[in-house]
N, C-alpha and C positions, 0 to 999 in steps of 0.2 A: 473565515470559511472553516478553518480547522476546528474552532470551538463549536460550530454547529454539529460536528460529528463526534469529536472526542471529549467535549465538555471540559471538565477539569482534570482529565486523566493524563494530560501532558503538561509538563512544566515548560511553558512556551518561552520562558526567559533563557533556557538552555539551548534552544534551537537556533542553529545558524544555517543560512542559505548562502552557499558559496558558488561563485562563478569560477569554475575550473575543475580540474580532474582530481579525484581522490587518489588515483593510481599514479605512480611515478612516471615521469617522461611522457605525460599526457596520453597514456595508453587507453584511457577510457574512450569508448566510442563517442563520436561527436553528437549522436542523436539519443544519448541516454542520460540518465541521472543515476547516482548511487547514493545510498543513505546507509552506510555500514555502521556508523557509531553515533547516531543521533543527530548528525548534521547532514544537510542535503547538498550534494555536489552536482550541479548542473553544468554541462559543457556550454560554452558561449552561445551556440545556436539555440539552446533550449532555455538558457537562463533568462529570467525576467525580474525586474526590480519589484514588481507587484503582480503576483499571479491572480489576485482577485480582479484585475482588469483584463484578464485574458478571456479568450473564447472558451467554450465548454471543454474542448479537449485539453487546453492548457490547465484549466481548473482541475479536471480529472487527474491529470498527470501529477499535479501538486498534491492532491489528496492521497493518491496512491503512494507517493514518497513519504507523506506524513504518517501513513500506517507503519512504515518502517521506523520512524521516530518513536511512535507509540510502542511498537514491539521492543525496541532497544531500551526505552525508559522503564518498561515493565520487567526487564531482565533477560530478554531474548538476544542472543548473539547473532545479529544480522550478518555480520562479516563472515563468520564461520559457516552459518547455514547457507548463505549466498554462494560461498565457495563450494560447499557440498552439492548444491543445486547445479552449479556450473560443471563440476566434475562428473555428475551423473547425466549430463546432457540435457538438463531441464530447460536451459535457455535456448537450446537449439529449436528453431521453429516456434518459439514462444510457448513451448509445452508447459513450462512451470506456471504460467498465468491462467491457463484454461481450467474452468470448472463446469460441471454438468448441472444445470439448473432444474433438471427433471428428477434428480435424486432427492428424495425427501428424508427427513429425520436426521440430517447431519448437523453438527454443531461447528461453530467457527474454529475450534481447536483441531478439528479433523482435516483442516486444509493447511497447505504449506504457506510460507511467508508471502509469496507472490500472489497466490490465490486469495489469501486474506486481503491483501492490498487491493486486488481487483474487486472483491465482494464489497468492501467498504466504499471504494470510489464509485462503484456502480449504484450503491444505495444513495450516495450523495448526488449522483447524476439524476436519479429518479426523483428524489425528494426535494432537493435544493435547486436543481436546474430544470426539472420537468422534462427530461429527455425521454421521448416516446420509446426508444429502443430499450431503455432501462426500466421504465415504468411497467412494462409488460412482465418483468421479472420480480416486481415488488413483493408479491406474496412469498416467493421463495427467499428473497433477500431478508425479509422481515423474520422469517422462520429461522434461517441460519444465524442471523445477527441478533436474535432475541436477547441473549445474555449480554452481548456487547451494548445494545441499546439501553438496557436496564442498568448496567454497571460497567462502563468502559474501562475502569481502573482495575478490573479483576485479572490477575496474571494467569488464571486457569483458562483464559481465552486464547492464550498464545498457542502457536502451532505445536501440535503434538507429533508432527512428522516433518521431514524435510524434503522428501522426494515428491515429485509431481504425481498426482493420481493417475 
């Protein structure tokens, strides 16, 4: 699944999918995942041995987290920027994840790390899973992800901002 999106831009041999909390004392919410340093930490209710066998939402969840692996491997400090997003209230009411698909002329680098993960996972949902709710956004997604689709290993695509728009 990940290769269909990231091609060779990720060193897949370095990726670990962990069942458990990244945070000490299991402080991580049971319904979340964290990918702060290139490994994916899924709490037990969300962990799967093989996400490719999951339904669409499970696959989208996995691809979203793989975007953070991609970001990390290209040099973006997901742990630090995730903390900044949290401190700014970006995770409150899922604000950090929202993007406006009516805004034209934006590039992937103009979005924060969570918005980037949503954009890429929604593109995957539209192109690989054929989800109608996401195929409607395909022209916008192709525009924003143009540079990524041509050269996913380009670090200039990384977020240029950390706050939610």
